[in-house]
Residue, then its C-alpha position, 0 to 999 in steps of 0.5 A: x897567858x901569864x899568872x898575876x905572879x908572872x908565870x906563864x900558861x902550861x897548855x891551851x885547848x879547845x875543849x866544849x864547855x858544859x852547854x857544847x859550845x866551843x871554848x879555849x882552855x887556859x890550864x897553868x902548871x900544877x907544880x908551880x900553882x900547889x907552892x905559890x903564896x897567891x894560890x888561894x887568891x887565884x883559884x877555888x881549886x884545893x889541889x889542882x892549877x889555875x884553869x881559865x876558861x873563855x870563849x873564841x874571839x869571833x864569839x866574845x866580839x858577838x857577845x860584847x856587841x849584843x851587851x852595848x846594843x842592850x844600853x840603847x833606848x832602841x833595845x829597850x823599846x823593843x824589848x818592852x813589846x817582847x817582854x809583854x808578848x812573853x807574859x801574854x803566851x806565859x799567861x796562856x800557859x800557865x792560867x789556861x792550860x794551853x801548853x797541851x792541846x785538849x782535842x785531837x785535829x787541827x780545826x780543834x785545836x785551833x778552836x781551842x787557841x782561838x778561844x783560849x785568845x778570847x778568854x784571855x782578851x775578854x780577862x784584860x777587858x774585864x780587869x779594865x772595866x774594874x780599874x784593877x792595875x796590872x800586876x807587877x813584874x816579879x823581881x829576881x832574888x839577885x835584883x833584889x840585892x841591888x842598891x836602888x837608884x836614888x842610892x847610886x845618884x850623886x848626891x849633888x845630882x851630877x851624872 
């Protein structure tokens, strides 16, 4: 690997990242990086050299494939169903304390789950009868920073 100033990497090695996944780590020479004029632009390391970590080729290609699939309508249709299911599970865990069983034994635990599911359905039915709208999905702090889609559109309406 070549840095922006044309220096070759000093070492390549296979490592495990913080989340215990295989990764390839490329290191540049400390003595060359330390005296480079672009050291501050290349790395955040105060005294060390530039280090780059990336995924092995097969994992990188799999990740790119999944990211490409996320741009399709079929993915978002499937994801919409999944998010509805996850929202229901979250409601059961947070609103009805379904994380732990209150009883011992499979029969009583099963009865608790059925009773909780019935309570959730009744709650939804009651909200529907009262014409209450569903709660909006929470917007993350990062997503709030994004410009609105209307600001990103071309002024003449071209895509």
